[in-house]
Each structure stands twice: as C-alpha cells, then as structure tokens.
C-alpha positions, 0 to 999 in steps of 0.5 A: 631264779629271782627267788633263788637269788633273793633266798641265797643272798638273804641266807648268806647275809643272815648267817654271816651277820654274827661273824663280827669281831671287835678288838682293841685298836690297833689289831692289824697292819696300818698303811702310811700314805706318802704322796711323794716319790721313794728316796726323797725327804718325805719318803725317808721321814715316812719310813722312819715314822713307820718304824717308830710307830711299829714299835709303839703300836705293835703292828706293821706299818707299811709306807705306800708311795701314792705319787702323782698330780703334784701331791693330789693323788696321795692327799686325796687317797688319804682324805677319802680313806676310811676313818678307822685309824688304819690309813694315815697320811704323811701330809705336806705343805702342798695340801695348803696349795692344791685348792688354790691351784684348782687342782682338787677340793681336798684341803687341810679341813678334810683331815684330822691333824695328829702330829706335826714333825718337821719344817724345812726351808727351801734351798737352791742347788747346782752341780759342783762344776756349775759356773755359778759360785753364788746366788748373785751369779745365778741371778745374773745368768737368768737376767741375761738369758731368760728362759734358757736355764731349767730347774726342778725339785717337784711337780709343777706347782709344788712347794719347791716350784713355788719357792723358786717362782717366788724368788724370781718374782722378788727380783722382778723376774717372771716365774718362767724365766727359769723353765720348770721341769715337772718331776715327781720328787726331790730325789729324781730331780737331783739325779736329773741335775747330776745327769745334766737334764736340769741346771738348778734344783729347788728343795730342802737341804736334808733332801740333798744331804748325801750329795752335799756330803759327797761334794757332788752339788753346791748349795747357793743359799737357803730361803730362811731368815736365819741360818739353820743350826744343822747347816751353819755354813749355808748362807741365807737369801737374806744375807745375799740381799734377797728378801725372800723366804719360804719352806714347807712342813710335814706331819701325820694326819688321818681322815675326819670322823675317827673315834676319839679313842683311836685319835688319842691312841695315835697322837700319844704313840706319835708323840712318844715316837717323836721324843725317842732317841732314835727319832731325834738322832735320825732327824739330826743326822738327816738334817731335818729341822725337827718341829713337833706340834700336837693337833691344835697347834698343827691345825693352826699352822696349816690354817696359816699356810692355807691363808698365805698361799691363798694370797700368794697364788692370787698374785698376777705373777703366779697366775700361769704357775698356779693354774693346772692344765686340767681341772678335777672334773674334766675327765668325768665330764668327758666320760659323761659327754661321750656316753650321751653322744653314744646314746644319741647316735644309737637312738638316731640310727635305730631301725624303724621297721615295726617287726625289728622294733618289736624284736629290739624292744624284747632284747632291750627289755632283757638287757635292761633287766640284766643292766638293772641287776648289775647296777643293783649289785654295784650299789649294794656293794658300795652301801654294804662293803664298809660294814660287812667287809670286802670278802663277804660283800665281794663273794656275795655280789660275784655269786649273785652276778654269776647266778643272773647269768644262769651259772649253777648256784654252787659253782657261783658261790665257789667262784665268788669266794675264790675270786674275793679271796684272791683279790683281797690277797693281791691288794693286801700283800702285793699292792699293800692297799687295805680292804675293809675287814667288816664283820670278819674283824 
C-alpha cells in the first residue's frame, strides 16, 4: 500500500507539473480587504476604489469586510496574504496603533504602501435633541457626572477611541470619564447613537454625512487646527479653547515581496483612478478630505504616525485604554497547555499490566504511523500549495489520506478531486476568499 501511495502521488505531481500557465498581471479577480464594518467611511471608500480599479485593470475587484479585533483581523489577513497582487488592503491609521497596544506584531513595515487616498480629522456627534449645544456644555456634563455618559465610534482602542480619550486627557479628565462602548465601526455606532444606546459618537465628518444632512445628529466640533473646506460651518476644538487635534488616514497597501512590475502596475492604476473625475466627485460629495501620496510619501506618513502613537500610548493616562485584554499568544499557549495536560493525564492513567501494555503498544504503533502520515500530508500541503495551487494539492492530499484509510484508489482520487473543487468554489464565490491557483494559472 505504501508503494501504491508513493507511485500515485509521484505520477500526479509529474503529470500536472506541466500545467502551469503564465499570463500578464492581472488575469483574475482581486480582493480588497476592508478591516471595518460595512456602511462606514472606510467601507464606502473601499467600494469606490474597487469600482475605479475594475475600470483601470479590467478584472473584478471584490471588497471583503474582515472585521474584528479593532482592525487586527483585516490588517493581519492583508499582511499575511500572498504577495501576488491579488490581495490588497484598505489600510487605516489603526495599523500604527495596534503594535503599541500589544494586540499584534503586524505593523506598517509588513506592507508595501501603494497609494494614500484620504486623511480625516475626528469629530464629536450627539443626537439633535441632546441637551448639549456645544463642546463646553458636553465638557461640563462630563465633569459633573464622570462615567455616566457612553460613547462609541469604533472598537476599543481604535483611532476614534484614541481621539476621544486624548480630548479628555487634554482637559485633565480620565480616559474612562466617558465610558467607551466597543462597536465595530462608525456606521453601527451612529445607529446606536440614534437608538439611545450611546450618548456621543467620535468619528469623522464624512462618516456622519447622511445623518448630518437629515439633521438627525449635531456635530459639536472637529479635532483639527483649521476648519475643513468641505465643512466650513463646523467649529474646530481649537476655536472652542481646547488645544487638541487628531485624525486618521486611509490608503491602499499590499503584502511585502511582490514583483516590481506588479507594484508598478497597481500604483499607476490607483494613481490614475485617484485623479479621475468620478473619484474626485465621490470624495467631494461624500465629504472625504482627499490626500494623495505615492509609495515613498505614504510610507513617511505611516512612519510619522507610528512614532506619534508610540509616544501617546506610552503615556500613563492611556495605559488602561491601550492595553488589550488578551495578547495574540494567549489562545495558542492555552491550546498547547491543554495538549500537554491531556498527554500527562493519559500517561499517568495508563494500565501497567504487561499484556495490556503490549496490546496498547501495538495499537499506538499503528496509530502513530497513521498520525505521522496525516502530519506528513499537512506539512506537504503547506509547502506545496503556493506553487502547485489549492486544487491540485488538496485533491492529492485528500486522495492520499483516503488511501491510507484503505479506500480504493479510484474512489479516493474521485472523491479528492470533487472535494477540492467544491471547497474551491465555496471559498471563491460564496466567501470571496481567493485560493492559490498555482500551476493552473
């Protein structure tokens, strides 16, 4: 049986080795990862960029909202993707904050910056019927009743949370004198504001544009040094005697290691898209502050923000705000600890009768061989999948595992091909997660 498995695997790999097809980039759909919830400013900008890139590159560009972990999920997925140009990320300023908050080791250094598109200042919003007509009245309410009011705008520790906490710190108030409710984006936070679940929302003006136009929310001030051209009627914090300003940036990035020609193609396409009348009109009507920066300048902006947040989050006043409940290694370490404890319990409770020990050793030998075979398949899958592609590797691995379980070879091969094809279609069409094409091009 072992010879049969070796022969089958070798024949399939040799036969399929000539199936690789090379084409000009791009020749298949591109995924644009948005680390934030649907409906928010980052999501709206992501969809506009996807639309513009489709026109420039001639292939579909699908936006995938990979939310969670205050931006950790989306940025990590983008940084660890294959650097083939088919996975892009709408990176946001949280990328400069997460490493300092000890939530991930992913930083701006794990990305190849392509084009910065936008920079927006934070602002504070309340319901139109709220009792606070300006920033001074809200400040007085916070001083008189610390901890009573609730605010949101993003997940705990995100840029809009930092903006609100920094404002409180500038007034010699504690970061938790307004309780922060962690919600995955500005859009659901604003809905919670209208529903009365929170009293204040911290986010950018464009993200609240529709509610402002319908007079359902009121902006108490924007955290910038000067009034914004697109919102000339909104006063700044500085005008209201509060020396505090903060904002965020958004831009397109991809994993490190891409070919120079792929990077050049994407930068040129993004730059052309960013100068198109459609994109400029979208940014104007949506109220986004358009700021275009090519790779070198974009990287400098990220480096400056990284240093700024490093100093800010090391401040004692932000210690509680910047520290997450769980580090990135908590769950892997817990899994390893449980495994060690389980093995120890099995060893301690083993039967020491000679005959039973012999029988157990025979069973363990067979089980150990099967376990080694499974581990070899998994390791082989990881090593080969990028070059050979998911369809080929998954079909071969599935067939090999079934043959190890004494399934006839023709049934194993048929089931392996069907299983690989079905999972590939599910991921590509339903989940919109691209799997490696490999030799199939």
